[in-house]
Rosetta silent file (secondary structure, phi, psi, omega in degrees, C-alpha in Angstrom):
SEQUENCE: XXXXXXXXXXXXXXXXXXXXXXXXXXXXXXXXXXXXXXXXXXXXXXXXXXXXXXXXXXXXXXXXXXXXXXXXXXXXXXXXXXXXXXXXXXXXXXXXXXXXXXXXXXXXXXXXXXXXXXXXXXXXXXXXXXXXXXXXXXXXXXXXXXXXXXXXXXXXXXXXXXXXXXXXXXXXXXXXXXXXXXXXXXXXXXXXXXXXXXXXXXXXXXXXXXXXXXXXXXXXXX
SCORE:     score description
SCORE:     0.000 S_00000001
   1 L     0.000  139.040 -179.968  -33.291   22.894  -77.609 S_00000001
   2 L   -68.415  127.233 -179.922  -31.022   22.683  -74.571 S_00000001
   3 L   -85.404  132.090  178.482  -33.102   22.164  -71.440 S_00000001
   4 L   -73.775  145.191  177.892  -32.314   24.372  -68.483 S_00000001
   5 L   -61.606  152.234  176.289  -31.526   22.653  -65.168 S_00000001
   6 L   -66.493  133.816 -179.953  -34.312   22.611  -62.572 S_00000001
   7 L   -79.345  132.973 -173.752  -34.017   25.563  -60.241 S_00000001
   8 L  -122.616   -3.278 -179.649  -33.546   24.507  -56.634 S_00000001
   9 E  -161.363  161.478  177.309  -32.836   27.743  -54.699 S_00000001
  10 E  -126.869  132.594  177.107  -33.203   31.514  -54.926 S_00000001
  11 E  -116.905  121.399 -176.335  -30.473   34.034  -54.102 S_00000001
  12 E   -98.986  142.724  160.631  -31.565   37.610  -53.539 S_00000001
  13 L   -71.462  174.543 -179.051  -29.672   40.865  -53.745 S_00000001
  14 L  -110.351  -69.809 -173.186  -30.488   43.144  -50.780 S_00000001
  15 E   -67.289  126.214  178.261  -30.559   46.887  -51.545 S_00000001
  16 L    80.424   -4.893 -178.811  -33.355   47.902  -53.873 S_00000001
  17 L  -119.234  -52.752  176.392  -34.531   44.294  -54.198 S_00000001
  18 L   -87.976  -43.411 -178.000  -35.455   43.101  -50.725 S_00000001
  19 E  -128.062  160.982 -176.477  -35.666   46.549  -49.088 S_00000001
  20 L   -83.191   28.389 -173.974  -36.097   50.099  -50.327 S_00000001
  21 H   -68.661  -15.550  173.901  -32.635   51.073  -49.142 S_00000001
  22 H   -64.202  -31.794  175.213  -31.586   52.362  -52.572 S_00000001
  23 H   -61.956  -44.229 -178.849  -33.924   55.287  -51.817 S_00000001
  24 H   -64.838  -46.822  178.668  -32.034   55.802  -48.573 S_00000001
  25 H   -58.837  -42.219 -178.288  -28.641   55.533  -50.252 S_00000001
  26 H   -62.565  -44.990  179.434  -29.714   58.032  -52.912 S_00000001
  27 H   -60.757  -42.296  179.011  -30.823   60.583  -50.307 S_00000001
  28 H   -65.108  -43.764 -178.053  -27.500   60.132  -48.453 S_00000001
  29 H   -67.298  -39.393  176.414  -25.401   60.425  -51.646 S_00000001
  30 H   -57.683  -43.912 -177.210  -27.335   63.513  -52.752 S_00000001
  31 H   -70.711  -42.425  179.678  -26.632   65.160  -49.399 S_00000001
  32 H   -57.939  -44.646 -178.649  -22.941   64.136  -49.298 S_00000001
  33 H   -76.766  -33.088  177.030  -22.388   65.727  -52.701 S_00000001
  34 H   -59.850  -37.571  178.733  -24.614   68.750  -52.028 S_00000001
  35 L   -63.901  -18.731 -178.233  -22.337   69.636  -49.114 S_00000001
  36 L  -109.809   10.590  179.285  -19.478   69.782  -51.621 S_00000001
  37 L    71.923   25.439 -178.720  -21.351   71.704  -54.282 S_00000001
  38 L  -116.689  167.168 -177.511  -21.696   68.645  -56.490 S_00000001
  39 L  -118.752  136.182  174.672  -24.616   66.801  -58.082 S_00000001
  40 L   -94.806   98.236 -175.808  -25.602   63.145  -57.833 S_00000001
  41 L  -104.406  176.727 -174.391  -26.992   62.510  -61.312 S_00000001
  42 H   -61.324  -35.788 -179.762  -28.347   59.486  -63.161 S_00000001
  43 H   -66.785  -41.472  178.017  -25.045   58.700  -64.875 S_00000001
  44 H   -67.890  -40.821  176.213  -23.126   58.597  -61.614 S_00000001
  45 H   -55.332  -44.296 -179.329  -25.887   56.496  -60.017 S_00000001
  46 H   -61.702  -36.413  179.453  -25.571   53.943  -62.825 S_00000001
  47 H   -71.133  -36.482 -175.111  -21.824   53.712  -62.210 S_00000001
  48 H   -85.560  -33.060 -169.026  -22.170   53.265  -58.429 S_00000001
  49 L   -66.632  134.747  174.794  -25.252   51.051  -58.098 S_00000001
  50 L    87.792   -6.758 -179.530  -24.714   47.382  -57.325 S_00000001
  51 L   -92.672  158.065  172.848  -21.008   47.702  -56.563 S_00000001
  52 L   -56.944  155.181 -173.453  -19.329   47.112  -53.189 S_00000001
  53 H   -52.857  -50.311 -176.797  -19.250   50.183  -50.947 S_00000001
  54 H   -61.555  -41.582 -179.078  -15.547   50.959  -51.486 S_00000001
  55 H   -68.585  -40.216  179.900  -15.793   50.636  -55.250 S_00000001
  56 H   -65.978  -39.238  178.573  -18.948   52.763  -55.470 S_00000001
  57 H   -69.831  -33.075  174.969  -17.407   55.531  -53.390 S_00000001
  58 H   -62.389  -37.553  176.302  -14.252   55.432  -55.521 S_00000001
  59 H   -60.838  -44.359  178.409  -16.527   56.034  -58.518 S_00000001
  60 H   -59.674  -46.006 -177.609  -18.005   59.069  -56.702 S_00000001
  61 H   -64.124  -45.040  179.233  -14.543   60.429  -55.885 S_00000001
  62 H   -65.297  -42.766 -174.636  -13.281   59.951  -59.446 S_00000001
  63 H   -61.055  -41.934 -176.552  -16.453   61.307  -61.045 S_00000001
  64 H  -108.606   11.244 -179.196  -16.301   64.630  -59.186 S_00000001
  65 L    48.640   48.171 -178.346  -12.521   64.740  -58.511 S_00000001
  66 L   -73.948  148.019  178.951  -13.192   64.944  -54.789 S_00000001
  67 L   -93.450   -8.716 -179.154  -10.324   65.517  -52.407 S_00000001
  68 L   -69.921  150.177  175.052  -11.993   63.598  -49.534 S_00000001
  69 L   -77.470  157.111  176.789  -10.679   60.186  -48.563 S_00000001
  70 H   -58.412  -40.225 -178.381  -12.777   57.104  -49.126 S_00000001
  71 H   -63.720  -41.037 -179.609  -12.882   56.539  -45.343 S_00000001
  72 H   -64.874  -46.973 -179.138  -14.230   60.045  -44.656 S_00000001
  73 H   -63.551  -40.473 -179.688  -16.966   59.710  -47.285 S_00000001
  74 H   -62.196  -45.333  179.423  -17.906   56.257  -46.067 S_00000001
  75 H   -62.736  -44.009 -178.645  -18.270   57.451  -42.468 S_00000001
  76 H   -65.231  -46.665 -179.271  -20.266   60.534  -43.491 S_00000001
  77 H   -66.142  -39.716  179.500  -22.584   58.595  -45.759 S_00000001
  78 H   -61.182  -40.160  177.761  -23.080   55.806  -43.219 S_00000001
  79 H   -63.435  -45.579  177.329  -24.159   58.294  -40.574 S_00000001
  80 H   -63.545  -44.460 -178.364  -26.674   59.886  -42.906 S_00000001
  81 H   -59.979  -45.714 -176.358  -27.880   56.492  -44.140 S_00000001
  82 H   -64.282  -36.701  178.584  -28.445   55.099  -40.613 S_00000001
  83 H   -67.736  -40.317  179.110  -30.575   58.107  -39.626 S_00000001
  84 H   -69.360  -35.231  179.828  -32.679   57.709  -42.767 S_00000001
  85 H   -62.323  -33.601  179.788  -33.106   53.958  -42.286 S_00000001
  86 H   -64.845  -26.699 -174.007  -34.776   54.589  -38.954 S_00000001
  87 H   -95.518  -30.714 -166.262  -37.430   56.698  -40.680 S_00000001
  88 H  -135.891    7.419 -177.272  -38.196   55.003  -43.990 S_00000001
  89 L   -67.515  136.995  179.368  -36.939   51.420  -44.281 S_00000001
  90 L  -156.987  154.272  175.400  -39.536   49.024  -45.748 S_00000001
  91 E   -70.482  150.908  178.008  -39.692   45.733  -47.687 S_00000001
  92 L   -73.980  156.978 -177.750  -40.058   45.967  -51.464 S_00000001
  93 L   -57.565  129.811  176.220  -43.403   45.203  -53.089 S_00000001
  94 L    87.516   -7.257 -175.484  -44.142   41.473  -53.326 S_00000001
  95 H   -63.298  -51.401 -172.125  -41.272   40.357  -51.068 S_00000001
  96 H   -65.076  -39.145  178.372  -43.219   38.918  -48.158 S_00000001
  97 H   -66.545  -36.813  177.740  -45.626   36.959  -50.322 S_00000001
  98 H   -64.727  -43.395  178.300  -42.691   35.570  -52.368 S_00000001
  99 H   -59.500  -42.334  178.429  -40.921   34.457  -49.190 S_00000001
 100 H   -62.576  -41.443  179.961  -44.072   32.684  -48.013 S_00000001
 101 H   -65.725  -41.328  179.877  -44.431   30.897  -51.376 S_00000001
 102 H   -67.290  -39.690  178.895  -40.794   29.769  -51.368 S_00000001
 103 H   -66.622  -39.369  178.259  -41.041   28.523  -47.798 S_00000001
 104 H   -62.906  -33.166 -178.483  -44.251   26.613  -48.575 S_00000001
 105 H   -89.144   -3.595  178.979  -42.461   24.939  -51.491 S_00000001
 106 L    71.925   29.625 -178.066  -39.359   24.140  -49.399 S_00000001
 107 L   -95.105  120.777 -179.184  -37.071   26.203  -51.691 S_00000001
 108 E   -64.739  149.670 -179.256  -33.947   27.485  -49.874 S_00000001
 109 E  -130.591  142.483  177.628  -33.297   31.252  -49.937 S_00000001
 110 E  -143.073  168.661  178.144  -30.077   33.220  -49.473 S_00000001
 111 E  -123.764  138.552  175.600  -28.793   36.763  -49.851 S_00000001
 112 E  -131.360  104.447 -174.792  -25.735   37.995  -51.772 S_00000001
 113 L  -118.909  156.188  175.460  -25.127   41.707  -51.271 S_00000001
 114 L   -84.232   -6.337 -177.891  -22.409   44.209  -52.093 S_00000001
 115 L   -78.487  177.768  176.174  -22.860   45.831  -48.673 S_00000001
 116 L   -79.382  156.893 -178.748  -20.964   45.264  -45.455 S_00000001
 117 H   -63.192  -42.837 -179.531  -21.996   42.443  -43.077 S_00000001
 118 H   -62.877  -38.592  177.678  -22.900   44.788  -40.227 S_00000001
 119 H   -66.050  -46.550 -179.704  -25.086   46.868  -42.508 S_00000001
 120 H   -59.915  -43.044  179.067  -26.877   43.836  -43.932 S_00000001
 121 H   -62.022  -42.698 -179.910  -27.534   42.502  -40.437 S_00000001
 122 H   -60.248  -48.516 -177.573  -28.861   45.883  -39.309 S_00000001
 123 H   -64.569  -47.431 -176.877  -31.289   46.162  -42.247 S_00000001
 124 H   -66.637  -40.693 -179.132  -32.537   42.579  -42.024 S_00000001
 125 H   -67.225  -34.940  178.670  -32.959   42.665  -38.257 S_00000001
 126 H   -60.134  -33.050 -179.336  -34.952   45.894  -38.434 S_00000001
 127 L  -102.999    7.807  178.440  -37.526   44.092  -40.604 S_00000001
 128 L    57.152   44.809 -177.256  -37.219   40.738  -38.797 S_00000001
 129 L  -110.040  -13.919 -170.342  -36.047   39.003  -42.000 S_00000001
 130 H   -55.481  -44.073 -173.680  -32.644   37.614  -40.993 S_00000001
 131 H   -75.829   -5.433 -178.343  -33.875   34.152  -39.921 S_00000001
 132 H   -89.718    1.962  179.650  -35.804   33.600  -43.156 S_00000001
 133 L  -122.397  145.617  179.180  -32.612   33.094  -45.211 S_00000001
 134 L   -60.880  -42.319  179.367  -30.131   30.247  -45.121 S_00000001
 135 L  -164.042  165.053  177.542  -27.180   32.646  -45.102 S_00000001
 136 E  -125.508  120.898  172.594  -26.111   36.148  -46.087 S_00000001
 137 E   -98.527  139.619 -179.731  -23.009   36.752  -48.214 S_00000001
 138 L  -128.836 -178.081  179.860  -21.485   40.240  -48.267 S_00000001
 139 H   -61.588  -20.928 -179.888  -18.593   42.069  -49.855 S_00000001
 140 H   -77.531   -8.470 -178.210  -16.443   40.775  -46.986 S_00000001
 141 H   -97.595   -4.923 -176.847  -16.860   37.190  -48.187 S_00000001
 142 L  -133.346  160.863  177.680  -15.348   37.650  -51.643 S_00000001
 143 L   -88.882  -26.560  178.963  -12.212   39.143  -53.171 S_00000001
 144 L  -130.737  121.358 -178.764  -14.018   40.678  -56.150 S_00000001
 145 L   -81.954  177.102  176.133  -17.481   42.185  -55.819 S_00000001
 146 L   -56.347  138.845   16.189  -20.242   42.562  -58.389 S_00000001
 147 L   -86.812    7.792  172.148  -20.198   42.687  -61.412 S_00000001
 148 L   -65.524  150.562 -173.574  -17.674   39.870  -60.908 S_00000001
 149 L   -83.518   -1.883 -167.052  -19.478   36.511  -60.490 S_00000001
 150 H   -57.567  -40.711 -175.455  -17.692   35.365  -57.340 S_00000001
 151 H   -66.207  -33.525  179.929  -20.451   36.094  -54.812 S_00000001
 152 H   -82.231  -29.880  172.699  -23.029   34.064  -56.764 S_00000001
 153 H   -64.492  -41.181  178.267  -20.607   31.233  -57.407 S_00000001
 154 H   -67.238  -38.898  178.330  -19.976   31.106  -53.647 S_00000001
 155 H   -61.353  -45.137  177.248  -23.698   31.194  -52.932 S_00000001
 156 H   -60.343  -43.161  178.557  -24.258   28.195  -55.200 S_00000001
 157 H   -59.785  -46.408 -179.421  -21.386   26.338  -53.557 S_00000001
 158 H   -64.456  -27.728  177.776  -22.766   27.026  -50.080 S_00000001
 159 L   -86.003   -5.145 -178.410  -26.153   25.739  -51.190 S_00000001
 160 L    71.797   30.963 -176.261  -24.576   22.581  -52.595 S_00000001
 161 L  -129.232  162.566  168.966  -25.790   23.435  -56.098 S_00000001
 162 L   -77.390  149.887  176.832  -24.436   24.371  -59.489 S_00000001
 163 H   -50.947  -36.997  179.826  -24.817   28.062  -60.387 S_00000001
 164 H   -66.759  -11.994  179.207  -27.276   27.019  -63.131 S_00000001
 165 H   -96.180    2.121  177.463  -29.510   25.553  -60.464 S_00000001
 166 E  -113.609  145.800  171.483  -30.043   28.835  -58.619 S_00000001
 167 E   -95.166  127.865  175.797  -32.277   31.746  -59.477 S_00000001
 168 E  -104.275  128.388  175.296  -30.642   35.148  -58.909 S_00000001
 169 E  -110.588  122.075 -174.261  -32.931   38.114  -58.318 S_00000001
 170 E  -139.564  146.480  177.769  -31.278   41.512  -58.888 S_00000001
 171 L  -102.258  -15.911 -175.337  -32.369   45.118  -59.334 S_00000001
 172 L  -110.711  156.884  177.794  -29.116   46.554  -60.763 S_00000001
 173 H   -63.454  -46.110 -178.905  -27.219   46.023  -64.002 S_00000001
 174 H   -61.288  -36.839  177.177  -23.961   45.248  -62.137 S_00000001
 175 H   -67.289  -43.262  178.369  -25.773   42.662  -60.025 S_00000001
 176 H   -64.131  -40.847  177.372  -27.371   41.049  -63.082 S_00000001
 177 H   -58.244  -38.048  176.975  -23.976   40.938  -64.813 S_00000001
 178 H   -63.411  -46.596  179.597  -22.643   39.067  -61.782 S_00000001
 179 H   -62.798  -44.726 -179.841  -25.441   36.529  -61.919 S_00000001
 180 H   -63.768  -44.774 -179.446  -25.131   36.008  -65.635 S_00000001
 181 H   -64.502  -28.492  178.838  -21.347   35.617  -65.459 S_00000001
 182 H   -76.219  -18.963 -178.641  -21.772   33.021  -62.688 S_00000001
 183 L    94.474   14.451 -178.781  -24.053   30.986  -64.961 S_00000001
 184 L   -83.983  161.224  173.438  -27.140   31.468  -62.770 S_00000001
 185 E   -77.870   98.911 -168.569  -30.726   31.840  -63.949 S_00000001
 186 E  -102.393  126.431  179.901  -30.759   35.606  -63.575 S_00000001
 187 E  -117.545  128.014  175.373  -33.895   37.710  -63.306 S_00000001
 188 E   -86.895  133.234  174.188  -33.887   41.511  -63.254 S_00000001
 189 L  -126.067   76.656 -174.188  -36.386   43.138  -60.901 S_00000001
 190 L   -61.732  146.611  170.239  -35.855   46.835  -61.522 S_00000001
 191 L  -103.402 -173.831 -176.299  -36.949   49.479  -59.053 S_00000001
 192 L   -68.324  -13.593  174.863  -37.773   53.090  -59.988 S_00000001
 193 L   -80.463  -29.166 -170.929  -34.048   53.912  -59.964 S_00000001
 194 L  -118.036    4.546 -173.162  -33.125   51.197  -62.470 S_00000001
 195 L   -64.138  -18.626 -179.006  -36.247   50.617  -64.588 S_00000001
 196 L   -97.380    5.111 -175.143  -34.722   52.331  -67.611 S_00000001
 197 L   -84.637  163.876 -179.678  -31.484   50.377  -67.701 S_00000001
 198 L   -89.022  113.034  179.434  -30.339   47.757  -70.209 S_00000001
 199 L  -105.901   38.714  179.660  -30.682   44.265  -68.699 S_00000001
 200 L   -55.304  137.683  176.055  -29.507   42.347  -71.734 S_00000001
 201 L   100.036  -14.551  177.297  -28.684   38.727  -70.960 S_00000001
 202 L   -76.866  162.950  178.209  -31.182   38.135  -68.156 S_00000001
 203 L   -68.354  -42.942  172.147  -33.833   35.423  -68.429 S_00000001
 204 E  -165.354  166.195  176.811  -36.565   38.051  -68.133 S_00000001
 205 E  -106.503  112.762 -178.403  -37.295   41.414  -66.536 S_00000001
 206 L   -81.580  150.742  177.315  -39.888   41.106  -63.780 S_00000001
 207 L   -69.792  -48.471  175.802  -42.317   43.864  -62.932 S_00000001
 208 L  -151.601 -175.073  174.077  -41.887   43.364  -59.165 S_00000001
 209 L   -69.732  -10.834  176.880  -41.186   40.473  -56.811 S_00000001
 210 L   -87.658   -0.593 -179.235  -44.896   39.664  -57.213 S_00000001
 211 L   -61.482  122.773 -176.186  -44.393   38.838  -60.905 S_00000001
 212 H   -64.561  -18.864  178.740  -45.877   35.337  -61.404 S_00000001
 213 H   -64.049  -27.392  177.557  -43.112   34.438  -63.848 S_00000001
 214 H   -63.716  -48.902 -179.559  -40.743   34.067  -60.893 S_00000001
 215 H   -69.673  -34.597  177.892  -42.853   31.306  -59.379 S_00000001
 216 H   -62.761  -42.234  179.119  -43.503   29.703  -62.776 S_00000001
 217 H   -62.353  -29.428  179.431  -39.738   29.496  -63.425 S_00000001
 218 L   -90.397    3.354  179.803  -39.418   27.707  -60.087 S_00000001
 219 L    56.699   37.818  175.940  -42.284   25.378  -61.127 S_00000001
 220 L  -120.803   16.664  175.850  -44.361   26.293  -58.066 S_00000001
 221 L  -154.750  153.339  176.430  -47.106   28.173  -59.954 S_00000001
 222 L   -77.492    0.000    0.000  -49.131   27.773  -63.101 S_00000001
């Protein structure tokens, strides 16, 4: 049997994986569409989730044949989102303990998100998490966002590793597809928005970030 390379770093998605911001995005998207007499349903969510902002909003526009420009929708949704973030932003279950375990083992951590750089900085700073990661890659650092593999290939390069030497943690199908296509050891960590999706191709589907299989794969737990 072919032996997998030893994992030497972990690259996290952001929304719905590190923080509960997918809940915030959903509330904002529901309201944006409600104002237009439209519905944000599970099928549309699956199309939008995990993609860069511009691509996800294009899906919304196409899905409901909206006449609004992408720029108008982005501004409207961002305003709603920022108000909601002030009220309900929180780390996902198991995150803080996982970060402590990785830091104790000396395993580098990074973030690769489909969001904008300013948004990622805002979210991480609110929870005082920014300094706990080596770097943050955003949609502005790549030419093709998830599900294309570029952001995870770049993360591996920046870490001085092969993609097969990094663990990718993702909550969305599009994010997992990006990790798999990059050749990374990809683990799905679904939230309540994505728990029913098909994560074929991942190494395993974790219950939460507290799932002991994550630490075992990194050889820092029995």
